[in-house]
C-alpha positions as CSV (number, residue, x, y, z in Angstrom):
1,M,25.1,-56.8,-33.5
2,S,25.8,-53.5,-31.7
3,E,25.8,-53.6,-27.9
4,Q,24.8,-49.9,-27.8
5,T,21.0,-49.3,-27.1
6,L,18.6,-46.3,-27.8
7,T,16.5,-45.5,-24.7
8,V,12.9,-44.7,-25.5
9,H,11.3,-41.9,-23.5
10,A,7.7,-40.9,-23.1
11,P,7.4,-37.4,-24.7
12,Y,4.5,-36.8,-22.1
13,N,6.8,-37.1,-18.8
14,G,10.1,-38.4,-20.0
15,A,9.4,-42.2,-18.7
16,V,11.6,-44.7,-20.1
17,I,9.3,-47.0,-21.9
18,G,11.8,-49.4,-23.6
19,Q,15.3,-49.8,-25.4
20,V,16.1,-50.8,-28.9
21,A,19.5,-51.7,-30.2
22,V,21.2,-49.5,-32.4
23,S,22.5,-50.5,-35.9
24,T,25.9,-50.2,-37.0
25,E,26.8,-50.2,-40.5
26,A,27.8,-53.9,-40.3
27,D,24.2,-54.5,-39.1
28,V,22.8,-52.5,-42.1
29,E,25.1,-54.4,-44.7
30,Q,23.9,-57.8,-43.1
31,A,20.1,-56.8,-43.5
32,L,20.9,-55.7,-47.0
33,S,22.7,-58.9,-47.9
34,V,19.6,-60.9,-46.6
35,A,17.0,-59.1,-48.3
36,H,18.8,-59.1,-51.6
37,G,19.3,-62.7,-51.2
38,I,15.7,-63.7,-50.8
39,F,15.1,-61.3,-53.4
40,R,17.4,-62.6,-56.2
41,D,16.4,-66.2,-55.2
42,R,12.9,-66.9,-56.7
43,T,12.4,-70.2,-55.0
44,Q,12.1,-68.0,-51.5
45,W,9.3,-65.7,-53.2
46,L,6.0,-66.2,-51.0
47,S,3.1,-67.5,-53.1
48,K,0.0,-65.4,-52.9
49,P,-1.8,-67.9,-50.7
50,Q,1.2,-67.7,-48.2
51,R,0.9,-64.3,-48.0
52,I,-2.7,-63.8,-47.7
53,E,-2.6,-66.4,-44.8
54,I,0.4,-64.4,-43.1
55,L,-1.6,-61.3,-43.4
56,Q,-4.5,-62.5,-42.2
57,R,-3.3,-63.8,-39.2
58,A,-1.3,-60.9,-38.4
59,A,-4.4,-58.7,-38.5
60,E,-6.0,-61.5,-36.1
61,L,-3.1,-61.0,-33.6
62,I,-3.1,-57.2,-33.8
63,A,-7.0,-57.1,-33.2
64,A,-6.5,-59.4,-30.0
65,R,-3.9,-56.7,-28.8
66,K,-5.3,-53.7,-29.9
67,V,-5.3,-51.6,-26.9
68,E,-1.8,-53.0,-25.8
69,I,-0.3,-51.6,-29.2
70,A,-2.5,-48.5,-29.1
71,T,-1.0,-47.6,-25.5
72,Q,2.5,-48.3,-26.4
73,A,1.8,-46.1,-29.4
74,A,0.3,-43.2,-27.5
75,S,3.0,-43.7,-24.9
76,E,6.1,-43.4,-27.2
77,G,4.4,-41.0,-29.8
78,G,2.0,-38.9,-27.5
79,K,-0.9,-39.4,-29.6
80,P,-3.9,-39.8,-27.2
81,L,-5.2,-43.2,-26.6
82,K,-8.4,-42.7,-28.2
83,D,-6.9,-41.6,-31.2
84,S,-4.1,-44.4,-31.0
85,I,-6.9,-47.0,-30.7
86,T,-8.3,-45.7,-33.9
87,E,-4.5,-45.8,-35.6
88,V,-4.3,-49.3,-34.6
89,E,-7.8,-50.1,-36.4
90,R,-6.4,-48.2,-39.4
91,G,-3.7,-50.6,-39.4
92,I,-5.7,-53.8,-39.3
93,D,-7.8,-52.5,-41.9
94,G,-4.7,-51.4,-44.0
95,I,-3.8,-55.2,-43.8
96,L,-7.0,-56.7,-45.0
97,N,-6.9,-54.0,-47.9
98,C,-3.8,-55.7,-48.8
99,I,-5.4,-59.1,-48.9
100,E,-8.2,-57.5,-51.0
101,V,-5.7,-56.0,-53.3
102,L,-4.3,-59.3,-53.8
103,R,-7.3,-61.3,-54.3
104,T,-8.7,-58.6,-57.1
105,E,-5.8,-56.9,-58.9
106,G,-4.0,-58.6,-61.7
107,G,-2.4,-57.6,-64.9
108,H,-3.7,-56.6,-68.2
109,V,-4.4,-58.1,-71.6
110,I,-2.7,-55.8,-74.4
111,P,-4.3,-55.5,-77.6
112,M,-3.0,-57.5,-80.3
113,G,-3.8,-58.4,-83.9
114,L,-4.7,-54.9,-84.8
115,N,-2.1,-54.5,-87.6
116,A,0.5,-56.9,-89.4
117,T,3.1,-56.5,-87.0
118,S,0.8,-57.5,-84.3
119,Q,-1.0,-60.5,-85.8
120,N,-0.9,-64.0,-84.7
121,R,-0.1,-62.7,-81.0
122,V,-1.4,-62.4,-77.7
123,A,0.2,-60.5,-75.1
124,F,-0.7,-59.9,-71.2
125,T,0.9,-58.7,-68.2
126,Q,1.5,-59.9,-64.7
127,Y,3.1,-57.9,-61.5
128,E,6.1,-59.1,-59.9
129,P,7.9,-57.4,-56.8
130,I,10.4,-54.6,-57.8
131,G,13.2,-55.4,-55.3
132,V,14.4,-55.0,-51.9
133,V,12.2,-52.1,-50.2
134,A,13.8,-49.7,-47.8
135,A,11.5,-47.5,-45.7
136,V,12.4,-44.5,-43.7
137,S,9.5,-43.7,-41.4
138,A,8.1,-40.7,-39.0
139,F,6.9,-40.6,-35.6
140,N,3.7,-39.1,-35.7
141,H,1.5,-42.1,-36.5
142,P,4.3,-44.9,-35.4
143,F,2.1,-48.1,-35.8
144,N,0.1,-47.3,-38.8
145,L,2.8,-45.9,-40.9
146,I,5.0,-48.8,-40.7
147,V,2.0,-50.7,-41.7
148,H,1.5,-48.4,-44.9
149,Q,5.2,-49.0,-45.8
150,V,5.9,-52.7,-44.7
151,V,2.7,-54.7,-45.2
152,P,2.6,-53.6,-48.8
153,A,5.9,-54.8,-49.4
154,I,5.2,-58.3,-47.9
155,A,2.0,-58.5,-49.8
156,V,3.7,-58.2,-53.1
157,S,6.7,-60.3,-52.0
158,A,9.2,-57.6,-51.6
159,P,11.7,-58.2,-48.8
160,V,11.8,-54.7,-46.6
161,I,14.2,-53.1,-44.3
162,V,12.4,-50.4,-42.2
163,K,14.0,-47.7,-40.1
164,P,11.6,-46.2,-37.8
165,A,11.7,-42.8,-36.2
166,A,14.3,-42.7,-33.3
167,N,11.5,-41.4,-31.0
168,T,9.3,-44.2,-31.7
169,P,10.8,-47.5,-32.8
170,L,8.8,-49.7,-30.2
171,S,5.6,-49.8,-32.5
172,C,7.7,-50.7,-35.6
173,R,9.3,-53.6,-33.3
174,T,6.0,-54.6,-32.2
175,L,4.7,-54.9,-35.8
176,L,7.5,-57.0,-37.1
177,H,7.2,-59.3,-34.1
178,I,3.6,-59.9,-35.1
179,L,4.1,-60.6,-38.6
180,A,7.0,-63.2,-37.5
181,E,4.5,-64.8,-35.3
182,A,2.0,-64.8,-38.0
183,G,4.4,-67.1,-40.1
184,L,6.5,-64.4,-42.1
185,P,10.1,-66.2,-42.7
186,T,13.0,-64.8,-41.2
187,G,14.4,-61.7,-43.2
188,W,11.4,-60.7,-44.9
189,A,10.8,-58.0,-42.7
190,Q,13.9,-56.4,-40.9
191,M,14.0,-53.3,-38.5
192,V,17.3,-51.3,-38.6
193,L,17.9,-48.3,-36.3
194,P,21.3,-46.4,-37.1
195,T,21.8,-43.3,-34.9
196,D,24.4,-42.2,-37.7
197,N,22.8,-40.2,-40.6
198,A,25.5,-41.4,-42.7
199,V,24.6,-45.1,-42.2
200,T,21.0,-44.4,-43.1
201,G,22.3,-42.8,-46.4
202,K,24.4,-45.6,-47.2
203,L,21.1,-48.0,-47.0
204,V,19.1,-45.6,-49.0
205,A,21.6,-45.2,-51.8
206,D,22.7,-49.0,-52.0
207,P,21.9,-50.2,-55.6
208,R,20.4,-53.5,-54.2
209,V,17.3,-51.5,-53.0
210,G,14.7,-51.3,-55.9
211,F,12.0,-49.2,-54.1
212,F,12.7,-46.2,-51.3
213,S,9.7,-45.3,-49.2
214,F,10.0,-41.9,-47.3
215,I,7.9,-40.2,-44.9
216,G,9.2,-37.1,-42.9
217,S,10.5,-33.6,-43.6
218,A,10.9,-32.4,-47.2
219,P,14.7,-31.3,-47.0
220,V,15.8,-34.5,-45.8
221,G,13.6,-36.6,-48.6
222,W,14.6,-34.6,-51.2
223,M,18.2,-34.9,-50.2
224,L,17.9,-38.6,-50.1
225,R,16.2,-38.8,-53.2
226,S,19.2,-37.4,-54.9
227,T,21.3,-40.2,-53.9
228,L,19.2,-43.2,-54.9
229,A,20.9,-45.6,-57.3
230,P,20.0,-45.6,-60.9
231,G,16.6,-47.4,-61.3
232,T,15.7,-47.2,-57.5
233,R,12.1,-45.7,-57.6
234,C,10.8,-43.8,-54.3
235,A,7.8,-42.4,-52.8
236,L,8.2,-39.7,-50.5
237,E,5.7,-38.1,-48.1
238,H,6.6,-34.7,-46.8
239,G,4.3,-32.0,-44.9
240,G,1.9,-29.3,-46.3
241,V,0.7,-26.0,-44.9
242,A,-3.0,-27.2,-45.6
243,P,-5.3,-24.4,-46.5
244,V,-9.1,-24.2,-45.8
245,I,-11.4,-21.8,-47.4
246,V,-14.6,-20.9,-45.5
247,A,-17.2,-19.1,-47.5
248,A,-19.8,-16.7,-46.2
249,D,-22.2,-19.2,-46.8
250,A,-20.6,-22.0,-45.0
251,D,-22.6,-23.9,-42.2
252,L,-20.4,-22.8,-39.3
253,D,-21.8,-25.1,-36.9
254,D,-21.0,-28.2,-39.1
255,A,-17.7,-26.6,-40.0
256,L,-16.0,-25.3,-37.0
257,P,-16.0,-28.3,-34.9
258,R,-14.1,-30.2,-38.1
259,I,-11.7,-27.6,-38.6
260,A,-11.0,-27.4,-35.0
261,R,-10.0,-31.2,-35.0
262,G,-8.2,-30.7,-38.3
263,G,-6.0,-28.1,-36.5
264,F,-5.6,-29.7,-33.0
265,W,-5.8,-33.3,-33.3
266,H,-2.5,-35.1,-32.4
267,A,-1.4,-31.9,-31.3
268,G,-1.2,-30.5,-35.1
269,Q,1.4,-33.0,-36.0
270,A,0.3,-34.5,-39.2
271,C,1.2,-33.7,-42.7
272,V,-2.3,-32.6,-43.6
273,S,-3.3,-30.9,-40.6
274,V,-5.5,-27.7,-40.9
275,Q,-3.2,-24.7,-40.6
276,R,-4.4,-21.7,-42.8
277,I,-7.9,-20.6,-42.7
278,F,-9.1,-18.0,-45.0
279,C,-12.4,-16.9,-44.3
280,E,-14.6,-14.2,-46.0
281,R,-14.4,-11.0,-44.1
282,S,-17.5,-10.8,-42.8
283,I,-17.1,-14.1,-40.6
284,A,-13.5,-14.1,-39.9
285,E,-13.4,-12.9,-36.3
286,Q,-16.3,-15.0,-35.7
287,V,-14.8,-18.2,-37.0
288,A,-11.5,-17.5,-35.2
289,L,-13.1,-16.6,-31.8
290,R,-15.5,-20.0,-31.9
291,L,-12.4,-22.1,-33.0
292,G,-10.7,-20.5,-29.9
293,Q,-13.6,-21.6,-27.7
294,L,-13.4,-25.3,-29.0
295,G,-9.7,-25.3,-28.6
296,D,-10.1,-24.0,-25.1
297,A,-12.8,-26.7,-24.4
298,M,-10.0,-29.6,-25.5
299,V,-8.3,-31.6,-22.7
300,V,-4.6,-31.4,-23.1
301,G,-2.7,-33.7,-21.2
302,D,-1.5,-37.8,-20.7
303,P,-1.9,-39.1,-23.8
304,T,-2.5,-42.5,-22.2
305,D,-5.6,-41.1,-20.6
306,I,-8.7,-42.0,-22.6
307,R,-10.0,-38.5,-21.5
308,T,-7.3,-36.4,-23.2
309,D,-7.8,-34.7,-26.6
310,V,-4.7,-33.4,-27.1
311,G,-1.3,-35.0,-26.1
312,P,2.1,-33.4,-26.0
313,L,4.4,-32.2,-28.8
314,I,7.1,-34.8,-29.6
315,S,10.0,-33.0,-27.7
316,A,10.8,-30.0,-25.8
317,R,12.6,-28.6,-28.8
318,E,9.4,-28.5,-30.9
319,V,7.3,-26.9,-28.2
320,H,10.1,-24.1,-28.0
321,R,9.9,-23.7,-31.8
322,V,5.9,-23.6,-32.0
323,D,6.0,-20.9,-29.2
324,Q,8.6,-18.8,-31.1
325,W,6.7,-18.9,-34.1
326,V,3.6,-17.9,-32.3
327,N,5.3,-15.2,-30.5
328,E,6.8,-13.6,-33.8
329,A,3.3,-13.6,-35.1
330,V,1.7,-11.7,-32.3
331,A,4.8,-9.3,-32.3
332,G,4.2,-8.6,-36.2
333,G,0.5,-7.7,-35.6
334,A,-1.3,-11.0,-35.1
335,R,-4.5,-11.2,-32.8
336,L,-4.1,-14.0,-30.3
337,I,-7.3,-15.5,-30.0
338,S,-6.8,-18.3,-27.5
339,G,-3.9,-20.6,-26.4
340,G,-0.3,-19.2,-27.3
341,R,0.8,-21.0,-24.0
342,V,3.8,-23.7,-23.0
343,L,1.9,-26.0,-21.0
344,D,3.8,-29.0,-18.7
345,H,4.9,-32.2,-20.2
346,N,5.7,-30.9,-23.7
347,G,2.1,-29.5,-24.1
348,Y,1.1,-26.3,-26.0
349,A,-2.5,-24.9,-25.5
350,P,-4.5,-25.2,-28.9
351,T,-3.6,-21.6,-30.4
352,V,-5.7,-19.5,-32.6
353,L,-4.3,-16.6,-34.2
354,L,-6.3,-13.9,-36.3
355,N,-4.7,-12.0,-39.2
356,P,-1.0,-12.7,-38.7
357,P,1.6,-11.2,-41.1
358,I,1.1,-13.1,-44.6
359,D,5.0,-13.5,-44.4
360,S,5.1,-15.1,-41.0
361,N,6.1,-18.4,-40.2
362,V,2.5,-19.5,-39.3
363,M,1.7,-18.4,-42.7
364,Q,4.7,-19.5,-44.7
365,K,5.9,-22.9,-43.2
366,E,4.3,-26.0,-41.8
367,V,3.9,-25.4,-38.1
368,F,3.4,-29.2,-37.1
369,G,2.1,-28.0,-33.7
370,P,-1.4,-27.1,-32.4
371,V,-1.7,-23.7,-34.1
372,V,-4.4,-22.4,-36.8
373,A,-4.0,-18.9,-38.6
374,V,-7.4,-17.6,-39.3
375,Y,-6.6,-14.9,-42.3
376,A,-9.6,-12.4,-44.0
377,Y,-10.0,-12.1,-47.5
378,D,-12.5,-10.0,-49.7
379,D,-13.0,-12.2,-52.4
380,L,-12.5,-15.9,-53.4
381,A,-9.9,-15.2,-56.0
382,E,-7.7,-13.5,-53.4
383,A,-8.2,-16.5,-51.2
384,I,-7.4,-19.2,-53.6
385,Q,-4.3,-16.8,-54.6
386,L,-3.1,-16.8,-50.9
387,A,-3.5,-20.5,-50.7
388,N,-1.5,-21.1,-53.6
389,A,1.3,-18.9,-52.8
390,L,3.6,-21.6,-51.2
391,P,5.5,-24.2,-52.9
392,Y,3.6,-26.8,-51.1
393,A,0.6,-28.7,-52.4
394,F,-0.9,-31.6,-50.5
395,Q,-4.8,-31.5,-49.3
396,A,-6.9,-28.4,-49.2
397,A,-10.8,-27.8,-48.3
398,V,-13.5,-25.3,-48.9
399,F,-16.7,-25.1,-46.7
400,T,-19.4,-23.6,-48.7
401,R,-23.1,-24.5,-49.5
402,D,-22.6,-23.1,-53.2
403,L,-21.7,-25.8,-56.0
404,D,-19.9,-23.0,-58.1
405,T,-17.9,-22.1,-55.2
406,A,-16.8,-25.8,-54.6
407,M,-16.0,-26.2,-58.0
408,Q,-13.9,-23.1,-58.5
409,C,-12.0,-24.2,-55.5
410,Y,-11.5,-27.6,-56.7
411,Q,-10.4,-26.6,-60.1
412,E,-8.3,-23.7,-58.8
413,L,-6.5,-24.7,-55.6
414,D,-2.8,-26.4,-56.2
415,A,-3.5,-29.8,-54.3
416,T,-3.9,-33.2,-54.8
417,A,-6.9,-33.4,-53.3
418,V,-9.7,-30.8,-52.2
419,M,-12.2,-31.7,-49.5
420,V,-15.6,-30.1,-49.6
421,N,-17.1,-29.5,-46.2
422,E,-14.6,-31.5,-44.7
423,N,-11.3,-31.1,-43.1
424,T,-7.8,-31.5,-44.7
425,L,-7.2,-34.3,-42.5
426,F,-9.8,-36.8,-43.8
427,R,-8.2,-40.1,-45.1
428,V,-9.2,-43.3,-45.6
429,D,-6.2,-45.6,-46.5
430,W,-7.3,-46.9,-49.9
431,M,-7.7,-43.7,-51.3
432,P,-4.5,-42.0,-53.3
433,F,-2.6,-39.8,-50.6
434,A,0.2,-37.8,-52.4
435,G,2.0,-34.4,-52.0
436,A,3.0,-32.6,-55.1
437,R,5.6,-30.0,-55.6
438,L,7.7,-29.8,-52.2
439,S,5.1,-31.7,-50.4
440,G,6.3,-35.2,-51.9
441,H,6.6,-37.5,-55.0
442,G,4.6,-40.6,-55.6
443,V,1.5,-42.0,-54.6
444,G,0.6,-43.3,-51.3
445,G,-2.3,-45.4,-50.3
446,I,-2.4,-49.2,-49.8
447,P,-3.2,-50.2,-53.4
448,H,-1.1,-47.3,-54.8
449,T,1.7,-48.5,-52.7
450,M,1.5,-51.9,-53.8
451,K,1.3,-51.1,-57.4
452,E,4.4,-48.7,-57.1
453,M,6.4,-51.6,-55.4
454,Q,5.9,-53.8,-58.3
455,I,7.0,-53.8,-61.9
456,E,4.1,-54.9,-64.5
457,K,5.9,-57.6,-66.5
458,M,4.8,-58.5,-70.2
459,M,4.5,-61.9,-72.3
460,V,4.2,-61.7,-75.8
461,W,3.4,-64.9,-77.4
462,R,3.4,-65.8,-81.1
463,S,1.2,-68.4,-82.5
464,R,-0.2,-69.2,-86.0
465,A,-3.3,-70.6,-83.9
466,V,-4.2,-66.9,-82.8
467,R,-6.1,-65.1,-85.2
468,G,-7.0,-61.5,-84.9
């Protein structure tokens, strides 16, 4: 094990909140050797009752330490404590969801006896783990993302090696310690933290990896996918530039608080945060002004304070980039409705821009900051065309009271999910969650991830006693 350590700093005030050992190439090789050895020795595979017992116990341990775990996550990732508590609760529910899937999902019976070739045969399938899972995670949900990548692997009896974000490794370490305390045998869930990207690349590309799970930026995800060994499956979860269409008939009293939360929650650091808001021209200015008021009313500050609504961005570099993009939009003709200010402790004021240039960064790229752009449209077809103009496709939304408007948006928006009268941030962890085009590959969500981490293995049995 490397003697080098990585010091973890709180993004809010720079305080040292922990240290984690840095992994060398030899450490990663050892982790792969152990995980692959477990997978190749079927006598070590965990039975369903064992897995259920371990996961049930882990959920109980997390529930008993919920506030402690949430405070740690808020400290290292910057998400406000009240939202971090919700994140930990989601993690518990995700673990219980894995148990539900184990109890209810099985294989399938394949029809036989349909022709001469299939006479005297029965066929069925069962699931087996695909192999070692290698997971690379992101900072913005430091506990629940690890749950989504690690726990489904354990649930299907696949050994997993996880690399958390360098900014937020403490929550990952905590979850793995809890799994061990709950009875998970050594080697089934291992954390590695190389600071050399080449070492991470070797982990991902190793032919002993059966499944690669990635949450992070599109350029990195697609690059790593290109290095996978033949046969390695993957799921990539990247970002979007989430569009929201607000029709003239929308109930603004109901819609605007949801849109504001969708844009400013966790300082906009979510892959499906509200970013581009296309409003019918007659209401565009009103929407922007009211969103600005809602943003101004939010408490920006210490993420470990239960009163905080919006925490810091993850780093000073990100604050500078977001501020630069906002200033460029304003210089290009956008009207700054609210915010647009760098705050202390890596904070950035919730920001609303009205009619920024269509070619500005805030309209073309994922901001990943507390910034929303309101853009006026004259007809719905124009709004849909603008929403679809980028090479990203993830979750989208429309606010309207008209069924035809909702159905037109559902059918014509480039998205994997369209929310009606709800923001793009909406998610429950058992639903399919997937980016398309540049936004990702494969399907997330607990049951879907479990399925992707398994193969469906068929048995065909010929017997003269079987009649069609």
